[in-house]
C-alpha positions in Angstrom: -7.3 -4.4 9.9 -9.0 -7.7 9.4 -12.0 -7.6 11.6 -15.3 -7.6 9.8 -16.7 -5.5 12.7 -14.0 -2.9 12.2 -14.7 -2.7 8.5 -18.4 -2.5 9.2 -17.9 0.5 11.5 -15.6 2.1 8.9 -18.3 1.6 6.2 -20.9 3.3 8.5 -18.5 6.3 8.9 -17.9 6.4 5.1 -14.2 5.4 5.8 -13.7 8.8 7.6 -13.7 10.4 4.1 -10.5 8.6 3.1 -10.9 7.2 -0.5 -7.7 5.1 -0.2 -9.1 3.4 3.0 -12.3 2.8 1.1 -10.5 0.9 -1.6 -8.7 -1.2 1.0 -12.0 -2.7 2.2 -11.9 -6.5 1.8 -15.2 -6.3 -0.1 -13.5 -4.0 -2.7 -10.3 -6.0 -3.5 -11.0 -6.4 -7.2 -11.5 -2.7 -7.6 -8.4 -2.0 -5.5 -6.3 -4.2 -7.8 -7.6 -2.4 -10.9 -6.8 1.0 -9.4 -3.4 -0.2 -8.2 -2.4 -1.5 -11.6 -3.5 1.7 -13.3 -1.7 3.9 -10.7 1.5 1.9 -11.1 1.4 1.5 -14.9 0.6 5.2 -15.6 2.4 6.7 -12.6 4.5 9.1 -14.8 1.6 10.2 -16.9 -0.5 10.8 -13.8 2.3 12.7 -12.1 2.5 14.9 -15.2 -1.2 15.8 -14.8 -1.4 16.2 -11.0 0.5 19.2 -9.8 3.3 18.8 -7.3 3.5 15.0 -7.4 6.9 13.5 -8.5 6.7 10.3 -10.4 8.9 8.5 -7.9 6.6 8.5 -4.9 5.4 5.7 -2.7 2.7 3.3 -4.0 0.1 4.8 -1.6 0.9 8.3 -3.0 0.7 7.0 -6.6 -2.7 5.5 -5.8 -3.9 8.8 -4.2 -2.8 10.7 -7.2 -4.7 8.3 -9.5 -7.8 8.7 -7.3 -7.4 12.5 -7.2 -7.1 12.6 -11.0 -10.3 10.5 -11.3 -12.1 12.9 -9.1 -10.9 16.1 -10.8 -10.5 15.2 -14.5 -13.8 14.3 -16.2 -12.0 13.0 -19.3 -9.8 10.6 -17.3 -12.8 9.5 -15.2 -14.8 8.8 -18.5 -11.9 6.8 -19.9 -11.3 4.8 -16.7 -15.0 4.0 -16.1 -16.1 3.5 -19.7 -16.5 -0.2 -19.1 -19.0 -1.4 -16.5 -17.0 -4.1 -14.8 -13.3 -3.4 -15.3 -11.1 -0.5 -16.2 -11.1 0.1 -20.0 -7.3 -0.1 -20.6 -7.5 1.0 -24.2 -9.5 4.1 -23.3 -7.1 5.0 -20.6 -4.2 4.6 -23.0 -5.9 6.9 -25.5 -6.5 9.4 -22.8 -2.9 9.6 -21.7 -1.6 9.6 -25.3 -4.0 12.5 -26.2 -3.4 14.4 -23.0 0.4 14.2 -23.2 0.7 14.9 -26.9 -2.1 17.6 -27.1 -2.3 19.0 -23.5 -3.8 22.4 -24.5 -6.6 20.7 -26.3 -7.3 18.4 -23.4 -7.3 21.4 -21.0 -9.8 23.2 -23.1 -12.1 20.2 -23.3 -12.2 19.7 -19.6 -12.7 23.4 -18.6 
């Protein structure tokens, strides 16, 4: 899709509830790129934290898993959005290091 009219209609319909489609909006390219980088760099870590998702899935599924983890895990969301303009890569790295080396503690903190 490249028609500004089409994207306008999709915005009005809140992208039919599809978060991935929302990130594909041409007005959100910078945010999409940050989410893509994170989803690809941390695909194995994300797959370990999202049930039923193998690490070797398609890029779109890796991105959906990343978005799902952002919406369901408060600690991941806090790490990802700790910087106002860009993803806080150091905070994300600390989150995954802590979560994968001390999973029981992370589980208790988020529940």
